[in-house]
N, CA, C, O and the ligand as a Tripos MOL2 file, in Angstrom:
@<TRIPOS>MOLECULE
protein
  213   211    54     0     0
PROTEIN
NO_CHARGES

@<TRIPOS>ATOM
      1 N          83.4710  114.3510  104.8120 N.3       1 MET1
      2 CA         84.8460  114.2500  104.2920 C.3       1 MET1
      3 C          85.2280  112.7870  104.1190 C.2       1 MET1
      4 O          84.7800  111.9110  104.8590 O.2       1 MET1
      5 N          86.0520  112.5540  103.1400 N.am      2 ALA2
      6 CA         86.5280  111.2010  102.8880 C.3       2 ALA2
      7 C          87.5140  110.7810  103.9740 C.2       2 ALA2
      8 O          88.2110  111.6040  104.5680 O.2       2 ALA2
      9 N          87.5440  109.5140  104.2010 N.am      3 ASP3
     10 CA         88.5390  108.9830  105.1290 C.3       3 ASP3
     11 C          89.9350  109.2260  104.5840 C.2       3 ASP3
     12 O          90.1580  109.1950  103.3740 O.2       3 ASP3
     13 N          90.8480  109.4610  105.4700 N.am      4 THR4
     14 CA         92.2370  109.6340  105.0410 C.3       4 THR4
     15 C          93.0480  108.3590  105.2310 C.2       4 THR4
     16 O          94.2070  108.2770  104.8250 O.2       4 THR4
     17 N          92.4160  107.3570  105.8600 N.am      5 LYS5
     18 CA         93.0820  106.0650  106.0210 C.3       5 LYS5
     19 C          92.2070  104.9860  105.4130 C.2       5 LYS5
     20 O          90.9800  105.0430  105.4930 O.2       5 LYS5
     21 N          92.8540  103.9990  104.8030 N.am      6 TYR6
     22 CA         92.1240  102.8490  104.2970 C.3       6 TYR6
     23 C          92.7730  101.5820  104.8380 C.2       6 TYR6
     24 O          93.9590  101.3250  104.6290 O.2       6 TYR6
     25 N          91.9610  100.8040  105.5380 N.am      7 GLU7
     26 CA         92.4560   99.5310  106.0520 C.3       7 GLU7
     27 C          91.7550   98.4090  105.3210 C.2       7 GLU7
     28 O          90.5250   98.3710  105.2660 O.2       7 GLU7
     29 N          92.5150   97.5070  104.7670 N.am      8 GLY8
     30 CA         91.8980   96.4000  104.0550 C.3       8 GLY8
     31 C          92.9040   95.6360  103.2360 C.2       8 GLY8
     32 O          94.1030   95.6430  103.5150 O.2       8 GLY8
     33 N          92.3880   94.9720  102.2110 N.am      9 GLU9
     34 CA         93.2040   94.0970  101.3950 C.3       9 GLU9
     35 C          93.8300   94.8770  100.2450 C.2       9 GLU9
     36 O          93.1650   95.6400   99.5440 O.2       9 GLU9
     37 N          95.0960   94.6640  100.0790 N.am     10 TYR10
     38 CA         95.8330   95.2170   98.9420 C.3      10 TYR10
     39 C          96.4900   94.0340   98.2360 C.2      10 TYR10
     40 O          96.8360   93.0360   98.8680 O.2      10 TYR10
     41 N          96.6560   94.1550   96.9330 N.am     11 TYR11
     42 CA         97.3610   93.0990   96.2030 C.3      11 TYR11
     43 C          98.8260   93.4920   96.0730 C.2      11 TYR11
     44 O          99.1470   94.5550   95.5410 O.2      11 TYR11
     45 N          99.7090   92.6300   96.5590 N.am     12 CYS12
     46 CA        101.1340   92.8680   96.4500 C.3      12 CYS12
     47 C         101.6590   92.1820   95.1870 C.2      12 CYS12
     48 O         101.5670   90.9620   95.0520 O.2      12 CYS12
     49 N         102.2070   92.9750   94.2670 N.am     13 VAL13
     50 CA        102.6890   92.4050   93.0030 C.3      13 VAL13
     51 C         103.9640   91.5930   93.2170 C.2      13 VAL13
     52 O         104.2790   90.7110   92.4180 O.2      13 VAL13
     53 N         104.6870   91.8810   94.2740 N.am     14 LYS14
     54 CA        105.9290   91.1560   94.5350 C.3      14 LYS14
     55 C         105.6550   89.7960   95.1960 C.2      14 LYS14
     56 O         106.2250   88.7790   94.8000 O.2      14 LYS14
     57 N         104.7810   89.7950   96.2030 N.am     15 CYS15
     58 CA        104.3990   88.5360   96.8650 C.3      15 CYS15
     59 C         103.4210   87.7320   96.0060 C.2      15 CYS15
     60 O         103.2990   86.5180   96.1680 O.2      15 CYS15
     61 N         102.7280   88.4140   95.0950 N.am     16 LYS16
     62 CA        101.6400   87.8170   94.3110 C.3      16 LYS16
     63 C         100.5560   87.2640   95.2330 C.2      16 LYS16
     64 O          99.9720   86.2100   94.9780 O.2      16 LYS16
     65 N         100.3050   88.0080   96.3140 N.am     17 GLU17
     66 CA         99.2520   87.6420   97.2500 C.3      17 GLU17
     67 C          98.5890   88.9010   97.7760 C.2      17 GLU17
     68 O          99.1480   89.9950   97.6990 O.2      17 GLU17
     69 N          97.3940   88.7300   98.3090 N.am     18 LYS18
     70 CA         96.7320   89.8550   98.9640 C.3      18 LYS18
     71 C          97.2970   90.0190  100.3660 C.2      18 LYS18
     72 O          97.5590   89.0460  101.0720 O.2      18 LYS18
     73 N          97.4740   91.2710  100.7440 N.am     19 ARG19
     74 CA         98.0100   91.5910  102.0650 C.3      19 ARG19
     75 C          97.0820   92.5610  102.7730 C.2      19 ARG19
     76 O          96.5270   93.4740  102.1630 O.2      19 ARG19
     77 N          96.9250   92.3500  104.0520 N.am     20 HIS20
     78 CA         96.1290   93.2790  104.8440 C.3      20 HIS20
     79 C          97.0450   94.3870  105.3470 C.2      20 HIS20
     80 O          98.0750   94.1200  105.9660 O.2      20 HIS20
     81 N          96.6670   95.6190  105.0780 N.am     21 ALA21
     82 CA         97.5130   96.7480  105.4710 C.3      21 ALA21
     83 C          96.6390   97.9720  105.7110 C.2      21 ALA21
     84 O          95.4800   98.0260  105.2990 O.2      21 ALA21
     85 N          97.2230   98.9420  106.3830 N.am     22 VAL22
     86 CA         96.5760  100.2410  106.5770 C.3      22 VAL22
     87 C          97.3650  101.2540  105.7540 C.2      22 VAL22
     88 O          98.5830  101.3720  105.8870 O.2      22 VAL22
     89 N          96.6480  101.9770  104.9050 N.am     23 GLY23
     90 CA         97.3240  102.9320  104.0340 C.3      23 GLY23
     91 C          96.6850  104.3060  104.1010 C.2      23 GLY23
     92 O          95.6850  104.5260  104.7830 O.2      23 GLY23
     93 N          97.2950  105.2120  103.3750 N.am     24 THR24
     94 CA         96.8220  106.5890  103.2940 C.3      24 THR24
     95 C          96.0250  106.7790  102.0120 C.2      24 THR24
     96 O          96.4520  106.3520  100.9390 O.2      24 THR24
     97 N          94.8710  107.4190  102.1260 N.am     25 VAL25
     98 CA         94.0470  107.7010  100.9530 C.3      25 VAL25
     99 C          94.4860  109.0240  100.3350 C.2      25 VAL25
    100 O          94.6030  110.0390  101.0210 O.2      25 VAL25
    101 N          94.7240  108.9910   99.0370 N.am     26 VAL26
    102 CA         95.0710  110.2010   98.3000 C.3      26 VAL26
    103 C          94.1500  110.3010   97.0890 C.2      26 VAL26
    104 O          93.5930  109.3020   96.6350 O.2      26 VAL26
    105 N          93.9970  111.5160   96.5740 N.am     27 VAL27
    106 CA         93.1990  111.7420   95.3680 C.3      27 VAL27
    107 C          94.1380  112.2410   94.2830 C.2      27 VAL27
    108 O          94.8430  113.2320   94.4700 O.2      27 VAL27
    109 N          94.1450  111.5560   93.1530 N.am     28 ASN28
    110 CA         95.0430  111.9660   92.0750 C.3      28 ASN28
    111 C          94.4200  113.0700   91.2260 C.2      28 ASN28
    112 O          93.3170  113.5390   91.5070 O.2      28 ASN28
    113 N          95.1390  113.4740   90.1890 N.am     29 ALA29
    114 CA         94.7190  114.6110   89.3620 C.3      29 ALA29
    115 C          93.4070  114.3530   88.6370 C.2      29 ALA29
    116 O          92.7060  115.2990   88.2790 O.2      29 ALA29
    117 N          93.0670  113.0970   88.4160 N.am     30 LYS30
    118 CA         91.8230  112.7580   87.7250 C.3      30 LYS30
    119 C          90.6480  112.6030   88.6780 C.2      30 LYS30
    120 O          89.5370  112.2870   88.2530 O.2      30 LYS30
    121 N          90.8900  112.8230   89.9570 N.am     31 GLY31
    122 CA         89.8140  112.7350   90.9330 C.3      31 GLY31
    123 C          89.5400  111.3250   91.4000 C.2      31 GLY31
    124 O          88.4900  111.0550   91.9840 O.2      31 GLY31
    125 N          90.4680  110.4280   91.1520 N.am     32 THR32
    126 CA         90.3090  109.0460   91.6070 C.3      32 THR32
    127 C          90.9600  108.8780   92.9670 C.2      32 THR32
    128 O          92.0960  109.2990   93.1820 O.2      32 THR32
    129 N          90.2320  108.2600   93.8780 N.am     33 ARG33
    130 CA         90.7920  108.0000   95.2100 C.3      33 ARG33
    131 C          91.6500  106.7420   95.1530 C.2      33 ARG33
    132 O          91.2360  105.7040   94.6370 O.2      33 ARG33
    133 N          92.8460  106.8670   95.6930 N.am     34 MET34
    134 CA         93.7910  105.7650   95.7400 C.3      34 MET34
    135 C          94.2370  105.5780   97.1800 C.2      34 MET34
    136 O          94.3930  106.5470   97.9230 O.2      34 MET34
    137 N          94.4400  104.3350   97.5660 N.am     35 ALA35
    138 CA         95.0280  104.0600   98.8720 C.3      35 ALA35
    139 C          96.4440  103.5600   98.6600 C.2      35 ALA35
    140 O          96.6980  102.7040   97.8130 O.2      35 ALA35
    141 N          97.3520  104.1040   99.4380 N.am     36 LYS36
    142 CA         98.7580  103.7260   99.3410 C.3      36 LYS36
    143 C          99.2060  103.1380  100.6630 C.2      36 LYS36
    144 O          99.0220  103.7380  101.7220 O.2      36 LYS36
    145 N          99.7940  101.9600  100.5880 N.am     37 ALA37
    146 CA        100.2740  101.2910  101.7930 C.3      37 ALA37
    147 C         101.5860  100.5880  101.4700 C.2      37 ALA37
    148 O         102.0980  100.6680  100.3540 O.2      37 ALA37
    149 N         102.1110   99.9040  102.4660 N.am     38 VAL38
    150 CA        103.3620   99.1670  102.2990 C.3      38 VAL38
    151 C         103.1170   97.7260  102.7110 C.2      38 VAL38
    152 O         102.5120   97.4670  103.7510 O.2      38 VAL38
    153 N         103.5840   96.7920  101.9000 N.am     39 CYS39
    154 CA        103.4170   95.3730  102.1950 C.3      39 CYS39
    155 C         104.1270   95.0270  103.5040 C.2      39 CYS39
    156 O         105.3150   95.3100  103.6580 O.2      39 CYS39
    157 N         103.4060   94.4160  104.4460 N.am     40 PRO40
    158 CA        104.0330   94.0480  105.7240 C.3      40 PRO40
    159 C         105.0390   92.9180  105.5840 C.2      40 PRO40
    160 O         105.8330   92.6880  106.4970 O.2      40 PRO40
    161 N         105.0250   92.2150  104.4730 N.am     41 GLU41
    162 CA        105.9350   91.0820  104.2790 C.3      41 GLU41
    163 C         107.2350   91.4810  103.5800 C.2      41 GLU41
    164 O         108.3180   91.0660  103.9930 O.2      41 GLU41
    165 N         107.1270   92.2860  102.5260 N.am     42 CYS42
    166 CA        108.3140   92.5550  101.7090 C.3      42 CYS42
    167 C         108.6360   94.0390  101.5930 C.2      42 CYS42
    168 O         109.6890   94.3980  101.0660 O.2      42 CYS42
    169 N         107.7600   94.9000  102.0710 N.am     43 GLY43
    170 CA        108.0550   96.3270  102.0570 C.3      43 GLY43
    171 C         107.7780   97.0300  100.7470 C.2      43 GLY43
    172 O         108.0830   98.2130  100.6010 O.2      43 GLY43
    173 N         107.1940   96.3070   99.7790 N.am     44 THR44
    174 CA        106.8310   96.9150   98.5020 C.3      44 THR44
    175 C         105.6580   97.8730   98.6830 C.2      44 THR44
    176 O         104.7540   97.6230   99.4810 O.2      44 THR44
    177 N         105.6860   98.9620   97.9380 N.am     45 ASN45
    178 CA        104.5550   99.8880   97.9670 C.3      45 ASN45
    179 C         103.3330   99.2410   97.3490 C.2      45 ASN45
    180 O         103.4140   98.6060   96.2970 O.2      45 ASN45
    181 N         102.2030   99.4070   98.0110 N.am     46 LEU46
    182 CA        100.9410   98.8470   97.5500 C.3      46 LEU46
    183 C          99.9950   99.9750   97.1780 C.2      46 LEU46
    184 O          99.9220  100.9920   97.8680 O.2      46 LEU46
    185 N          99.2740   99.7870   96.0840 N.am     47 ASN47
    186 CA         98.2830  100.7720   95.6640 C.3      47 ASN47
    187 C          96.9640  100.0790   95.4420 C.2      47 ASN47
    188 O          96.9050   98.9730   94.9040 O.2      47 ASN47
    189 N          95.9150  100.7380   95.8610 N.am     48 ARG48
    190 CA         94.5860  100.2030   95.6140 C.3      48 ARG48
    191 C          93.7040  101.3500   95.1310 C.2      48 ARG48
    192 O          93.6580  102.4140   95.7490 O.2      48 ARG48
    193 N          93.0050  101.1230   94.0200 N.am     49 ILE49
    194 CA         92.0920  102.1320   93.4960 C.3      49 ILE49
    195 C          90.7580  102.0000   94.2240 C.2      49 ILE49
    196 O          90.1660  100.9210   94.2670 O.2      49 ILE49
    197 N          90.2980  103.0990   94.7880 N.am     50 LEU50
    198 CA         89.0580  103.0850   95.5580 C.3      50 LEU50
    199 C          87.8860  103.6410   94.7640 C.2      50 LEU50
    200 O          86.7320  103.4180   95.1320 O.2      50 LEU50
    201 N          88.1600  104.3580   93.6880 N.am     51 GLY51
    202 CA         87.0870  104.9040   92.8750 C.3      51 GLY51
    203 C          87.0630  106.4150   92.9130 C.2      51 GLY51
    204 O          87.9510  107.0520   93.4780 O.2      51 GLY51
    205 N          86.0350  106.9830   92.3040 N.am     52 LYS52
    206 CA         85.9330  108.4340   92.2200 C.3      52 LYS52
    207 C          85.7240  109.0490   93.5930 C.2      52 LYS52
    208 O          85.0390  108.4840   94.4460 O.2      52 LYS52
    209 N          86.3210  110.2020   93.7910 N.am     53 ALA53
    210 CA         86.1760  110.9230   95.0520 C.3      53 ALA53
    211 C          84.7630  111.4890   95.1590 C.2      53 ALA53
    212 O          84.4310  112.1360   96.1520 O.2      53 ALA53
    213 ZN        104.7280   91.8730   99.4610 Zn       54 ZN54
@<TRIPOS>BOND
     1     1     2 1
     2     2     3 1
     3     3     4 2
     4     3     5 am
     5     5     6 1
     6     6     7 1
     7     7     8 2
     8     7     9 am
     9     9    10 1
    10    10    11 1
    11    11    12 2
    12    11    13 am
    13    13    14 1
    14    14    15 1
    15    15    16 2
    16    15    17 am
    17    17    18 1
    18    18    19 1
    19    19    20 2
    20    19    21 am
    21    21    22 1
    22    22    23 1
    23    23    24 2
    24    23    25 am
    25    25    26 1
    26    26    27 1
    27    27    28 2
    28    27    29 am
    29    29    30 1
    30    30    31 1
    31    31    32 2
    32    31    33 am
    33    33    34 1
    34    34    35 1
    35    35    36 2
    36    35    37 am
    37    37    38 1
    38    38    39 1
    39    39    40 2
    40    39    41 am
    41    41    42 1
    42    42    43 1
    43    43    44 2
    44    43    45 am
    45    45    46 1
    46    46    47 1
    47    47    48 2
    48    47    49 am
    49    49    50 1
    50    50    51 1
    51    51    52 2
    52    51    53 am
    53    53    54 1
    54    54    55 1
    55    55    56 2
    56    55    57 am
    57    57    58 1
    58    58    59 1
    59    59    60 2
    60    59    61 am
    61    61    62 1
    62    62    63 1
    63    63    64 2
    64    63    65 am
    65    65    66 1
    66    66    67 1
    67    67    68 2
    68    67    69 am
    69    69    70 1
    70    70    71 1
    71    71    72 2
    72    71    73 am
    73    73    74 1
    74    74    75 1
    75    75    76 2
    76    75    77 am
    77    77    78 1
    78    78    79 1
    79    79    80 2
    80    79    81 am
    81    81    82 1
    82    82    83 1
    83    83    84 2
    84    83    85 am
    85    85    86 1
    86    86    87 1
    87    87    88 2
    88    87    89 am
    89    89    90 1
    90    90    91 1
    91    91    92 2
    92    91    93 am
    93    93    94 1
    94    94    95 1
    95    95    96 2
    96    95    97 am
    97    97    98 1
    98    98    99 1
    99    99   100 2
   100    99   101 am
   101   101   102 1
   102   102   103 1
   103   103   104 2
   104   103   105 am
   105   105   106 1
   106   106   107 1
   107   107   108 2
   108   107   109 am
   109   109   110 1
   110   110   111 1
   111   111   112 2
   112   111   113 am
   113   113   114 1
   114   114   115 1
   115   115   116 2
   116   115   117 am
   117   117   118 1
   118   118   119 1
   119   119   120 2
   120   119   121 am
   121   121   122 1
   122   122   123 1
   123   123   124 2
   124   123   125 am
   125   125   126 1
   126   126   127 1
   127   127   128 2
   128   127   129 am
   129   129   130 1
   130   130   131 1
   131   131   132 2
   132   131   133 am
   133   133   134 1
   134   134   135 1
   135   135   136 2
   136   135   137 am
   137   137   138 1
   138   138   139 1
   139   139   140 2
   140   139   141 am
   141   141   142 1
   142   142   143 1
   143   143   144 2
   144   143   145 am
   145   145   146 1
   146   146   147 1
   147   147   148 2
   148   147   149 am
   149   149   150 1
   150   150   151 1
   151   151   152 2
   152   151   153 am
   153   153   154 1
   154   154   155 1
   155   155   156 2
   156   155   157 am
   157   157   158 1
   158   158   159 1
   159   159   160 2
   160   159   161 am
   161   161   162 1
   162   162   163 1
   163   163   164 2
   164   163   165 am
   165   165   166 1
   166   166   167 1
   167   167   168 2
   168   167   169 am
   169   169   170 1
   170   170   171 1
   171   171   172 2
   172   171   173 am
   173   173   174 1
   174   174   175 1
   175   175   176 2
   176   175   177 am
   177   177   178 1
   178   178   179 1
   179   179   180 2
   180   179   181 am
   181   181   182 1
   182   182   183 1
   183   183   184 2
   184   183   185 am
   185   185   186 1
   186   186   187 1
   187   187   188 2
   188   187   189 am
   189   189   190 1
   190   190   191 1
   191   191   192 2
   192   191   193 am
   193   193   194 1
   194   194   195 1
   195   195   196 2
   196   195   197 am
   197   197   198 1
   198   198   199 1
   199   199   200 2
   200   199   201 am
   201   201   202 1
   202   202   203 1
   203   203   204 2
   204   203   205 am
   205   205   206 1
   206   206   207 1
   207   207   208 2
   208   207   209 am
   209   209   210 1
   210   210   211 1
   211   211   212 2
@<TRIPOS>SUBSTRUCTURE
     1 MET1         2 RESIDUE 1 A MET
     2 ALA2         6 RESIDUE 1 A ALA
     3 ASP3        10 RESIDUE 1 A ASP
     4 THR4        14 RESIDUE 1 A THR
     5 LYS5        18 RESIDUE 1 A LYS
     6 TYR6        22 RESIDUE 1 A TYR
     7 GLU7        26 RESIDUE 1 A GLU
     8 GLY8        30 RESIDUE 1 A GLY
     9 GLU9        34 RESIDUE 1 A GLU
    10 TYR10       38 RESIDUE 1 A TYR
    11 TYR11       42 RESIDUE 1 A TYR
    12 CYS12       46 RESIDUE 1 A CYS
    13 VAL13       50 RESIDUE 1 A VAL
    14 LYS14       54 RESIDUE 1 A LYS
    15 CYS15       58 RESIDUE 1 A CYS
    16 LYS16       62 RESIDUE 1 A LYS
    17 GLU17       66 RESIDUE 1 A GLU
    18 LYS18       70 RESIDUE 1 A LYS
    19 ARG19       74 RESIDUE 1 A ARG
    20 HIS20       78 RESIDUE 1 A HIS
    21 ALA21       82 RESIDUE 1 A ALA
    22 VAL22       86 RESIDUE 1 A VAL
    23 GLY23       90 RESIDUE 1 A GLY
    24 THR24       94 RESIDUE 1 A THR
    25 VAL25       98 RESIDUE 1 A VAL
    26 VAL26      102 RESIDUE 1 A VAL
    27 VAL27      106 RESIDUE 1 A VAL
    28 ASN28      110 RESIDUE 1 A ASN
    29 ALA29      114 RESIDUE 1 A ALA
    30 LYS30      118 RESIDUE 1 A LYS
    31 GLY31      122 RESIDUE 1 A GLY
    32 THR32      126 RESIDUE 1 A THR
    33 ARG33      130 RESIDUE 1 A ARG
    34 MET34      134 RESIDUE 1 A MET
    35 ALA35      138 RESIDUE 1 A ALA
    36 LYS36      142 RESIDUE 1 A LYS
    37 ALA37      146 RESIDUE 1 A ALA
    38 VAL38      150 RESIDUE 1 A VAL
    39 CYS39      154 RESIDUE 1 A CYS
    40 PRO40      158 RESIDUE 1 A PRO
    41 GLU41      162 RESIDUE 1 A GLU
    42 CYS42      166 RESIDUE 1 A CYS
    43 GLY43      170 RESIDUE 1 A GLY
    44 THR44      174 RESIDUE 1 A THR
    45 ASN45      178 RESIDUE 1 A ASN
    46 LEU46      182 RESIDUE 1 A LEU
    47 ASN47      186 RESIDUE 1 A ASN
    48 ARG48      190 RESIDUE 1 A ARG
    49 ILE49      194 RESIDUE 1 A ILE
    50 LEU50      198 RESIDUE 1 A LEU
    51 GLY51      202 RESIDUE 1 A GLY
    52 LYS52      206 RESIDUE 1 A LYS
    53 ALA53      210 RESIDUE 1 A ALA
    54 ZN54       213 GROUP 0 **** ****
């Protein structure tokens, strides 16, 4: 089974910097795994594409 958590670097579009965060892995309708987290600095939602499930 795929991990349901992803810990690593996310790019924050608001800070314009990479942020280390722990997020939840979800699979969208196209079968692409995405990690969703929240920027620890500004609270913006962060998304990272992980690839095909
Ligand atoms: Zn941020």
